[in-house]
C-alpha positions, 0 to 999 in steps of 0.5 A: 919551371914554376913547380921547380921554383916552388919546390925549392923556395916555396910560395912567397907572399911578396911575389906575383906568379904569372905563367905565359908568353912574355911577348903577349904579356899586357900591363900598364904597370912598370917594374923596378926589377925584371929577372929571368933564369934559364929562359932566354936561351930557348927563345929564337927572337931574343931582340923581341924579348929584350925590347919587351923587358925594357918596355915593362921596366921602370926608368932606371929599373934593373934587368937580370938575365941568367942563361947557359954559356954556349960551348959549341967549339967544345962540342965540335972538338969532342964530336958531340952534337948540340941538342936541338933545345940548346941551339938558341944559346947566345954568347954573353958578349953577343947578348950584351950587344943586343941589349945595348942595341935595344936601348939597355944601358950599364950592361955588365956580364959576369959568371954565374956558375963555374965548371972546370973541365975534367976536375969539375967534379971537385966542387971546391975547384968550381967554387974557387973558380967562380970566386976568382972569375966573378971579380974579373971582367968577362974574358975568354977564360970566363967563357971557357969555365962558365957553365952559366952567365949573368947579365945585368942591365938598366932601362935609361931614364927618359930625357 
């Protein structure tokens, strides 16, 4: 993933790159923002990861997670098997609930990538769908047309 990022964006002087298991990451530093793209869907124990992210965040800090939207019902209807590497995907509202259970606040869910079945090869249709759905609260329509979703949350300030 790091190589893919570097290929697209190049080395950024404002970014520190650390590769490894987040659960083993040790630091006294706290971060104003944590960002993860397409990683949480591969983690079996999502609660441990969310707890760790909140631990390393500054009070009032923001977390942003982007991950694939599971489409298990569609796969069943089409009689397709979900590949093993995608079986840990989590529904957006279930991930929202888990983040809140772990202590995250102001949790919002929105569409990150739209794909309209059957006509999704027409890019303008997907872009229009994204533009419309990104402005609305998460709904069954969002779930049906979402290829990926974004969750934003905060670490509460200490009381």
